[in-house]
BAZA-256084 format. One record per residue: x, y, z of N, C-alpha, C in turn; residue in one letter. Coordinates in steps of 0.001 Angstrom, whole numbers, m for minus. Layout:
# residues N
      nu      nv      nw     cau     cav     caw      cu      cv      cw aa
       X       Y       Z       X       Y       Z       X       Y       Z  A
...
END
This chain:
# residues 308
      nu      nv      nw     cau     cav     caw      cu      cv      cw aa
   m6098    4536    2470   m6732    4428     866   m5617    5097     198  X
   m5315    4259    m591   m4192    4954   m1910   m4564    4918   m3250  X
   m4403    6160   m3627   m4970    6341   m5169   m3804    6673   m6183  X
   m3230    6141   m7083   m1890    6529   m7899   m2598    6740   m9424  X
   m2091    8162   m9796   m2276    8323  m11176    m911    7580  m12267  X
   m1276    7409  m13358    m422    6960  m14290    1140    7739  m14237  X
    2055    7183  m14677    3350    7938  m14531    3390    8759  m15496  X
    4252    9780  m15299    4008   11044  m16716    5325   11173  m16686  X
    5873   11727  m17896    7665   12289  m18173    7322   13350  m18830  X
    8191   14386  m18510    8448   15609  m19344    9980   15368  m19938  X
   10227   16516  m20729   11238   16143  m21817   12754   16151  m21228  X
   12577   16163  m19683   13595   16043  m18864   13987   14776  m18451  X
   12826   13905  m18640   12570   12470  m17745   11543   12761  m16796  X
   11512   11686  m16017   10393   11543  m14803   10189   12788  m14229  X
    9208   13069  m13738    8966   14265  m13057    8859   14165  m11668  X
    9249   15009  m10639    8709   14705   m9173    7269   14541   m9054  X
    7192   13461   m7960    5809   13259   m7608    5120   13522   m6482  X
    4162   13702   m6214    3320   14476   m5385    2411   13410   m4440  X
    2670   13440   m3315    1692   12657   m2347    1617   13270   m1055  X
    m188   13025    m853    m625   13750     533    m865   12501    1367  X
    m660   12856    2470   m1337   11982    3637   m2599   12696    4220  X
   m3581   12233    4817   m4248   12860    5690   m4383   11905    7455  X
   m4202   12558    8134   m4604   11856    9316   m3631   12763   10340  X
   m3520   11857   11216   m2875   12347   12526   m3691   13323   13488  X
   m3004   14020   14680   m3856   15071   15018   m3137   15479   16263  X
   m3671   16420   16926   m3162   16720   18802   m3600   15582   19165  X
   m4785   14714   18877   m5272   13824   19459   m5222   13023   18578  X
   m3996   12709   17583   m4062   11585   16712   m5153   11488   15786  X
   m5826   12297   15268   m6688   12568   14513   m6574   12932   12975  X
   m7363   12957   12143   m6860   13446   10544   m7886   12251    9676  X
   m6655   11557    8839   m7770   10653    7874   m8431   10900    7181  X
   m9462   10127    6822  m10667   10252    6338  m11650   10991    6711  X
  m12884   11686    5985  m13689   12447    6507  m13423   13606    6040  X
  m12603   14307    5390  m12165   15324    4310  m12527   15479    3113  X
  m13416   14303    2806  m13691   14226    1400  m14451   15618     738  X
  m13848   15807    m495  m12803   15197   m1488  m11527   15099   m1225  X
  m11012   16188    m311   m9670   15782     m82   m9102   14799     646  X
   m8367   14000     142   m6920   13853    m698   m7393   13655   m1941  X
   m8207   11999   m1806   m8126   11214   m3194   m8931   12021   m4271  X
   m9739   12821   m4084  m10260   13485   m5288   m9625   14537   m5925  X
   m8054   14651   m5289   m7338   15556   m5960   m6061   14927   m6561  X
   m6358   13520   m6803   m5163   12795   m7551   m5780   12943   m9147  X
   m4626   13235   m9701   m4817   13181  m11301   m3737   14216  m11817  X
   m3890   14434  m13375   m3176   15101  m14117   m2926   16503  m13296  X
   m1803   17073  m12989   m1767   18327  m12555   m1516   18465  m10911  X
   m1750   17687  m10222   m2021   17758   m8742   m1320   16804   m8189  X
   m2055   15882   m7351   m1457   14718   m6738   m1426   13382   m7744  X
    m432   12787   m7177      56   11140   m7700    m441   10215   m6685  X
    m344   10250   m5406    m846    9482   m4251   m1541   10168   m3301  X
   m2466    9448   m2643   m3228    9982   m1571   m3210    8934    m941  X
   m2777    8796     866   m2876    7848    1600   m3288    8441    3019  X
   m4796    7627    3347   m5751    8146    4416   m5712    6739    5255  X
   m5805    7409    6454   m6243    6328    7785   m7679    6480    7357  X
   m8197    5850    8854   m9865    5428    8881  m10401    7020    9422  X
  m11554    7084    9704  m11967    8331    9871  m11194    9237   10992  X
  m10716   10154   10766   m9878   11424   11676   m8829   10162   12351  X
   m8365    9643   11350   m7083    8526   12411   m6010    8873   11349  X
   m4676    8986   11652   m3329    9189   10987   m3174    7813   10233  X
   m2776    7606    9061   m2316    6658    8246   m1041    6269    9088  X
    m683    5080    8929     776    4454    9609    2116    4647    8887  X
    2953    4814    9621    3915    5052    8754    4417    3827    7670  X
    3909    2593    7651    4107    1563    6798    3103    2080    5629  X
    2025    2370    6017     998    3068    4660    2110    4024    4086  X
    2241    4656    4667    3250    6236    3931    4278    5588    3400  X
    4808    4733    3858    6035    4213    2970    5671    3447    1857  X
    4542    2575    1734    4128    2125     485    3713    3457    m619  X
    2742    4268       6    2356    5105    m779    3451    6063   m1528  X
    4540    6266    m690    5953    6989   m1143    6465    6217   m2340  X
    6444    4854   m2226    7329    3952   m3025    6264    3935   m4371  X
    5053    3938   m4094    4096    3895   m5544    3958    5352   m6283  X
    4215    6219   m5164    4683    7859   m5918    5672    7863   m6669  X
    6827    7321   m6342    8247    7725   m6768    8448    7190   m8282  X
    8629    8235   m9199    8839    7589  m10703   10671    8099  m10973  X
   11419    8275  m10179   12534    8197   m9858   13446    9835   m9957  X
   12570   10862   m9696   13152   12127   m9130   12502   12423   m8116  X
   12234   11737   m6982   11771   11970   m5765   10399   12231   m5421  X
   10038   12407   m4521    8468   12463   m4007    8410   13530   m3126  X
    7419   14615   m3418    7028   15670   m2258    5867   15136   m1332  X
    6349   15391    m426    5107   14853     998    4286   16235    1352  X
    3147   16191     986    2554   17224    1606    1611   17101    2831  X
    2189   17590    3975    1557   16795    5308     713   18130    6175  X
    m414   17935    6623   m1190   18829    7326    m544   18906    8653  X
    m412   19493    9262     399   19865   10513    m530   19347   11936  X
    m788   18260   11981   m1104   17268   13348    m183   16349   13667  X
     m23   15944   14913     837   15169   15353    1239   13972   15027  X
     m35   13117   14773     m69   12013   14108     761   11766   12729  X
     273   12810   11811     593   12769   10405    2255   12913   10305  X
    2880   13858   11132    4181   14536   11189    4989   13335   11901  X
    4464   12673   12581    5346   11726   13210    5376   10617   12327  X
    4206    9928   11600    4209    8970   10704    4932    9169    9437  X
    4770    9995    8870    5550   10682    7718    7164   10921    8043  X
    7561   11432    9299    9254   11219    9603    9456    9966    9570  X
    8641    8793   10216    9132    7476   10473    9665    7112    9203  X
    8140    7193    8471    8316    6374    7047    9449    7133    6272  X
    9877    8224    6290   11016    8931    5619   12180    8340    6052  X
   12560    7863    7306   13507    7207    7487   13902    5869    7165  X
   12768    4892    6849   12700    4159    6446   12871    3851    4938  X
   12266    4809    4236   12355    4838    2456   13908    5293    2142  X
   14619    5675    3482   16194    6214    3084   16714    4807    2314  X
   16112    3786    3138   17318    2330    2639   16368    2074    1217  X
   15693    2823     411   15137    2502   m1147   15621    3673   m1838  X
   16560    4553   m1227   17018    5639   m2039   16005    6650   m2803  X
   14934    6715   m1867   14071    7895   m2605   14240    8741   m1745  X
   14558   10040   m2597   14581   11134   m2153   13237   11922   m1955  X
   13146   12230    m471   11948   12895    m448   11669   14414     152  X
   10956   15223     299   10786   16421     873    9504   16745    1658  X
    9446   17216    2570    8086   17355    3547    7840   18700    3434  X
    6463   18954    2741    5898   20169    3012    4790   20320    3901  X
    5112   21248    5033    4094   21269    6248    3157   22359    6248  X
    1509   22040    6021     761   22805    5782     289   23466    7186  X
     447   24739    7454     m88   25114    8849   m1106   26324    8971  X
   m1803   26505    8266   m2542   27621    7668   m3718   28316    8862  X
   m3878   27515    9755   m5185   27499   10585   m4865   28790   11689  X
   m5401   29905   11455   m5337   31115   11931   m5786   31000   13604  X
   m6637   30422   13683   m7245   30254   15017   m6435   29315   16045  X
   m5384   28560   15532   m4307   27876   16472   m3172   28538   16348  X
   m3032   29836   15776   m1678   30697   15846   m1466   30967   17457  X
    m178   30643   17695      99   30857   19300    1253   30922   19321  X
    2083   31306   20540    3492   31637   20888    3925   30966   21938  X
    2883   29856   22134    3037   28840   23669    3868   27939   23312  X
    4466   27550   22496    5770   26439   22005    4962   25493   21678  X
    3641   25319   21559    2783   24150   21116    2990   23582   19805  X
    2227   22645   19181    2435   21962   18049    2435   22801   16891  X
    2081   24184   16992    1626   25166   15903     279   25558   15283  X
     130   26124   14469   m1128   26006   13422   m1661   24579   12787  X
   m2831   24269   13101   m3206   23155   11952   m3239   23418   10937  X
   m3122   22487    9986   m3189   22346    8434   m4997   22278    8305  X
   m5563   23106    7448   m6485   23086    6955   m6911   23557    5404  X
   m7853   24130    5111   m8031   24423    3341   m6759   24938    2681  X
   m5703   25614    3372   m4858   25492    2124   m4137   24484    2014  X
   m4421   23580    2187   m3672   22179    1845   m4078   22241     720  X
   m5191   22444     m53   m5957   22310   m1535   m4953   23259   m2352  X
   m4609   24567   m1795   m3633   25200   m2927   m2592   24575   m2947  X
   m1844   24059   m1606    m251   23719   m1821    m343   22702   m2887  X
   m1279   21777   m2730   m1291   20564   m3806   m1485   20874   m4961  X
   m2301   22054   m5381   m2273   22376   m6570   m1098   22945   m7111  X
    m432   23889   m6333     761   24555   m6862    1824   23691   m7112  X
    2066   22722   m5996    2891   21731   m6239    2859   20912   m7357  X
    1680   20371   m7594    1336   19326   m8889    1640   20066  m10086  X
    1226   21411  m10098    1324   21957  m11507    3091   22176  m11728  X
    3724   22514  m10700    5351   22630  m10925    5804   21625  m11198  X
    5314   20498  m10654    5865   18971  m10744    5508   18662  m12333  X
    4427   18838  m12788    3819   18646  m14325    4496   19400  m15104  X
    5252   20478  m15081    5781   21371  m15807    7574   21217  m15457  X
    7765   20059  m14778    9297   19448  m14798    9925   20317  m13822  X
    9640   20855  m12985   10292   21648  m11526   11239   20503  m11077  X
   12068   20703  m10587   13011   19770   m9671   12294   19777   m8277  X
   12779   18667   m7612   12251   18350   m6354   12250   19512   m5454  X
   13423   19960   m5066   13677   20795   m4346   12911   22305   m4623  X
   12733   22629   m5859   11735   23705   m6059   10322   23373   m6053  X
   10111   22206   m6194    8546   21771   m6170    8215   21872   m4781  X
    8974   21563   m3704    8945   21707   m2106    8782   23128   m1754  X
    9926   24135   m2326   10050   25225   m2142    8812   26110   m2501  X
    8217   25981   m3343    6847   26618   m3789    5748   26183   m2745  X
    5667   24879   m2679    4688   24347   m1477    4730   25454      49  X
    5984   25376     426    6214   25957    1383    6238   27423    1626  X
    6371   28382     598    6057   29652     491    4621   29761     457  X
    3862   28946    m510    2318   28895     m10    1969   29119    1019  X
    2099   27740    1809    1777   27519    3020    2169   28373    3981  X
    3513   29244    3643    3836   30401    5064    3015   31478    4587  X
    2577   31781    3421    1479   33043    3026     112   32740    3318  X
    m609   31542    3327   m1780   31359    3331   m2177   31098    4859  X
   m3545   31826    5165   m4163   31469    6144   m5487   31262    6300  X
   m6122   30917    7205   m7540   30075    7065   m8620   30223    8626  X
   m9441   30702    8342  m10559   30722    9376  m11789   29998    9386  X
  m12322   29316    9960  m13496   28611   10056  m14225   28842   11065  X
  m15782   28564   10776  m16809   28382   11527  m18004   27521   11584  X
  m18508   27344   12282  m19495   26182   12652  m20770   26782   13051  X
  m22115   26093   12405  m23272   26362   12964  m23930   25243   13343  X
  m23068   23699   12895  m23461   22868   13973  m22357   21713   13646  X
  m22045   20893   14560  m20906   19991   14623  m21102   18805   13397  X
  m20291   18044   13151  m20578   17005   12306  m20458   16056   13379  X
  m21119   14483   12803  m21092   13065   13584  m20467   12247   12925  X
  m20039   11984   13763  m18774   10372   13183  m19609    9293   13149  X
  m19044    8420   12025  m19951    7326   11745  m20077    6442   12989  X
  m21439    5766   13498  m21794    4924   14870  m21592    6027   15603  X
  m21873    6978   15658  m21953    7497   17412  m23051    8319   17338  X
  m23790    8858   16130  m25086    9171   16499  m25333   10494   16991  X
  m24320   10958   17421  m24577   12417   18184  m23080   13325   17507  X
  m23802   14419   17610  m22471   15573   16875  m21451   15913   17938  X
  m20337   16230   17495  m19371   16288   18178  m19379   17358   19595  X
  m20254   18652   19287  m20300   19508   20028  m21729   19947   19783  X
  m22504   20739   20683  m23654   21218   20932  m23532   22697   20703  X
  m24534   23266   19646  m24617   24925   19754  m25892   25254   19991  X
  m26341   26371   20640  m27244   26944   20655  m28035   27685   19358  X
  m29180   27933   19210  m29612   28686   17761  m28707   29658   17455  X
  m28549   30686   18673  m28090   31713   18167  m26281   31702   18472  X
  m26117   30769   18579  m24443   30540   18526  m23625   29951   17390  X
  m22528   30641   17036  m21572   29838   15846  m20275   29467   16774  X
  m19824   28248   16520  m18253   28071   16808  m17278   28776   15556  X
  m16646   29505   16442  m15322   30436   15863  m14017   30123   15750  X
  m13679   29519   14843  m12083   28847   14937  m12276   27484   15174  X
  m13067   26769   14390  m13424   25359   14688  m12143   24481   13681  X
  m12028   23372   14259  m11096   22552   13399  m11819   21734   12410  X
  m11113   21175   11328  m11807   20344   10344  m11499   18533   11051  X
  m11516   18505   12388  m11474   17132   13098  m12590   17287   14028  X
  m13516   18503   13909  m14405   18750   15029  m13763   19470   16220  X
  m12672   19682   16098  m12078   20339   17182  m12945   21663   17881  X
  m13051   21716   19200  m14065   22792   19523  m12817   24025   19183  X
  m13650   25401   19076  m12892   26527   19072  m12793   27504   20525  X
  m11746   28063   20526  m11526   28861   21775  m13045   29690   22098  X
  m13795   30235   21041  m14572   31013   21524  m16039   30924   20303  X
  m16879   31331   21231  m18266   31375   20064  m18775   32753   19816  X
  m19221   32799   18808  m19826   34191   18434  m21623   34006   18042  X
  m21914   35327   17936  m23490   35266   17554  m23756   34973   16139  X
  m24986   34148   16320  m25357   33902   14609  m25830   35036   14094  X
  m25500   35585   12828  m25928   36908   12249  m26365   36269   10821  X
  m26220   37351    9993  m26715   36955    8637  m24964   36815    7405  X
  m24934   36374    6249  m24189   36382    5483  m22996   37214    5990  X
  m23388   38374    5719  m22204   39572    5812  m21481   39416    7253  X
  m22390   39328    7976  m21626   39175    9480  m20959   38013    9702  X
  m21241   36965    9303  m20636   35559    9419  m19289   35926    8631  X
  m19569   36335    7595  m18414   36429    6392  m17203   37561    7506  X
  m17788   38660    7720  m16690   39470    9018  m16277   38688    9977  X
  m16879   37753   10586  m16523   37014   11793  m14998   36231   11350  X
  m15134   35933   10076  m13873   35176    9293  m12899   36553    8642  X
  m13362   37250    8109  m12239   38333    7750  m11742   39119    8671  X
  m12445   39468    9615  m11912   40506   10931  m10167   40099   11350  X
  m10264   38510   11778   m8997   38243   11993   m7972   37902   10779  X
   m8559   37438   10084   m7341   37311    8713   m6848   38562    8443  X
   m7662   39528    8144   m7182   40874    7637   m6159   41618    8941  X
   m6612   41387   10133   m5843   41853   11230   m4243   41634   10722  X
   m4448   39716   10811   m3118   39245   11371   m2233   39177    9963  X
   m2793   39201    8551   m2079   39080    7469   m1058   40319    7233  X
   m1670   41481    7688   m1037   42821    7340    m898   43014    5575  X
   m1987   42851    4912   m2046   42627    3521   m2002   44309    3108  X
   m1062   44710    1725   m1093   45798    1245   m2034   46451     418  X
   m2732   47500     473   m3599   48153    m498   m3266   47572   m2093  X
   m4164   47122   m2666   m3619   46636   m4136   m3270   45195   m4277  X
   m3062   44539   m3073   m2559   43196   m3114   m3614   42218   m3585  X
   m2996   41525   m4789   m4104   40471   m5549   m3967   39155   m4671  X
   m5212   38710   m4443   m5606   37394   m3325   m5991   36254   m4421  X
   m5620   35056   m4017   m6391   34101   m4180   m7265   33614   m2978  X
   m8463   33665   m2971   m9625   33260   m1994  m10187   32258   m2198  X
  m10444   31214   m1053  m10908   30057   m1186  m12189   30049    m141  X
  m13255   30065    m511  m14861   29794     435  m14814   28401     401  X
  m14886   27573    1451  m14645   26052    1673  m15831   25771    2291  X
  m16652   24669    1890  m17542   24130    2638  m17305   23200    3580  X
  m17782   23036    4605  m17229   22102    5734  m17785   20657    5897  X
  m18763   20683    4808  m19527   19320    4865  m21008   19482    4421  X
  m22153   20270    5053  m23204   20077    4594  m23638   21585    4265  X
  m22599   22434    4230  m23345   23884    3789  m23559   24010    2120  X
  m24340   24587    1802  m25420   24607     505  m24401   25394    m381  X
  m24328   25203   m1761  m23646   25890   m2570  m24238   27328   m2663  X
  m25447   27473   m2248  m26145   29110   m2084  m25516   29715    m987  X
  m25405   28988     204  m24663   29579    1127  m23243   30007    1261  X
  m22690   28993     388  m21129   29452     m50  m20894   30659    m684  X
  m22119   30781   m1565  m21849   32014   m2898  m22231   33230   m2166  X
  m23280   33227    m957  m23347   34289     m60  m22296   35190     649  X
  m21477   33697    1107  m20630   34161    1705  m19254   34843     692  X
  m19218   34375    m139  m18100   34741   m1650  m18383   36029   m1865  X
  m19781   36226   m2066  m20238   37430   m2288  m20119   38542   m1311  X
  m20497   38432     m81  m19958   39256    1092  m18514   39316    1144  X
  m17531   38352     884  m16198   38361     967  m15510   39253    m161  X
  m16072   39268   m1080  m15649   40114   m2333  m15988   41663   m1952  X
  m17182   41950   m1578  m17643   43288   m1033  m16409   43776    m414  X
  m16245   43232     989  m15635   43331    2064  m14168   43681    1779  X
  m13455   42743     741  m12138   42436     594  m12085   44164    m510  X
  m12734   44112   m1605  m12826   45299   m2608  m12638   46657   m1722  X
  m13878   46621    m600  m13733   47715     301  m12529   48146    1183  X
  m11688   47032    1449  m10531   47283    1966   m9325   47312     936  X
   m9365   47883    m301   m8599   47863   m1365   m7602   46858   m1784  X
   m8189   45965   m1544   m7798   44713   m1972   m8341   43918   m3233  X
   m7379   43189   m4198   m7981   42593   m5277   m8215   41167   m5483  X
   m9251   40859   m5676   m9471   39247   m5460   m9329   38949   m7184  X
   m7983   38168   m7307   m7190   37818   m8382   m8032   36424   m9009  X
   m8308   35480   m7885   m8719   34324   m8392   m9643   33739   m7207  X
  m10574   33135   m7445  m11663   32301   m6803  m11621   30921   m6578  X
  m12040   30264   m5520  m12492   28787   m5561  m13366   28770   m4494  X
  m14679   28596   m4749  m15777   28359   m3876  m16448   26873   m4138  X
  m16675   26193   m3071  m17147   24991   m2910  m16584   23897   m1783  X
  m17208   22739   m1641  m16499   22277    m450  m15815   21058   m1070  X
  m14389   21229    m473  m13413   20569    m840  m12576   20060     154  X
  m12586   20718    1317  m11591   20251    2788  m12862   20236    3629  X
  m13562   19477    4087  m14392   19015    4813  m14307   18246    6169  X
  m15315   18470    7043  m15677   17478    8115  m16626   16767    8385  X
  m16800   15715    7853  m18149   14908    7765  m19091   15842    7487  X
  m20375   16001    8002  m21425   16600    7634  m21504   17985    8694  X
  m20247   18439    8956  m20344   19721    9702  m20876   20629    8831  X
  m21667   21563    9253  m22194   22778    8758  m21658   23945    9200  X
  m21113   24210    8217  m19849   25343    8557  m19116   25733    6828  X
  m18377   26782    7196  m17610   27511    6233  m16062   28018    6537  X
  m15332   27786    5833  m14053   28204    5820  m13684   29208    4935  X
  m12755   30511    5274  m12167   31338    4117  m10860   31424    4252  X
  m10027   31376    3021   m8810   31088    2736   m8086   32096    2091  X
   m7328   33154    2788   m6605   33671    1791   m5118   33657    1421  X
   m4850   33758     125   m3085   33719     124   m2659   35201   m1043  X
   m1685   35537    m895   m1263   36603   m1816   m1033   36040   m3229  X
   m1127   36655   m4523    m781   36017   m5533     502   36715   m5877  X
    1452   35975   m6826    2369   36689   m7203    2337   36089   m8980  X
    2986   36305   m9718    3281   36045  m11199    3184   34392  m11028  X
    4427   33931  m10485    4562   32319  m10483    3162   31922   m9899  X
    2692   32156   m8443    1663   31475   m7869     338   31459   m9144  X
     312   32593   m9518   m1092   32967  m10557    m494   31974  m11713  X
     450   31708  m12326     616   30814  m13214     545   29464  m12985  X
     477   28997  m11692     706   27738  m11351    m801   27189  m11034  X
   m1357   28323  m10447   m2956   27913   m9947   m3725   27802  m11536  X
   m3367   28507  m12300   m4167   28459  m13467   m3851   27734  m14549  X
   m2676   26759  m14086   m2428   25363  m15008   m3427   24650  m14822  X
   m3484   23925  m16083   m4357   22786  m16097   m4658   21875  m15029  X
   m5482   21509  m14492   m5754   20225  m13499   m6982   19543  m14049  X
   m6610   18058  m13884   m7893   17096  m14246   m7978   16227  m12850  X
   m8721   16502  m12240   m9081   15538  m11058  m10353   15214  m10796  X
  m10940   14116   m9950  m12228   14353   m9845  m12810   15291   m9371  X
  m12113   15976   m8377  m12882   17107   m7531  m12486   18567   m7957  X
  m11368   18565   m8877  m10671   19755   m9276  m10578   19592  m11003  X
  m11122   20416  m11744  m10650   20334  m13204  m10856   21719  m13819  X
   m9862   22179  m14501   m9849   23120  m15424   m8792   23196  m16446  X
END
């Protein structure tokens, strides 16, 4: 699926454009099923085009090629890609083909999932909810007339500094399947679940909102090495069927915990933005803020899913 926004210009001429593809996977998964990501992020101050395959299926290289052509307005295209094998492969193939069209492209790879951080030489961390942050910052920079390379570098710095942990109370059910992708006992939660229903390396005990929030924040704070007084952007994201009340409880618990750790929450986003069909779960994303990223995050945006 491809959605394009009207072409816009700055005082220096056409701006760089932002394209996001959803698909691929360690088992060629991705695609649709994460709504409102990515089509819901198409609009002023964010994406120009979104290209998606079928549910949890990578878009083809030819689809990516046509989306790139649609996005280009003369100053190049930043392609924001979640780190799944199918996505990466098809975007790289498409880039080789777009070279014949003289369209300059830059790929920003999002790999924020802490649960898949390892040193075994595999495909690396999966791309999850930090994709939303990267899309927002890159879109704002492009809207303000930044050069292609600068837009891409802003996205890469954000992806490098953001980390996410997720948990599920129940799995999603693929269309036509009729059965959830995995089963949990009433006292269990899946810790480190993927946004395509991937099983986690371990399970934890179901507990109250404070305890579930600690399940997510403990590894994030341990691995990120944040300094006292660091200002953060925090995204509390629903994975499909978590209610706004549940997400608000997690946000409240996260605020208390982070404040107790001597950290400053500069910006919040709480809602279901990067989902996995109807999975009942939540993710927390932390990203350090600096003056540039704060300004880009605060910049106006008007899309179906995100507006301020």
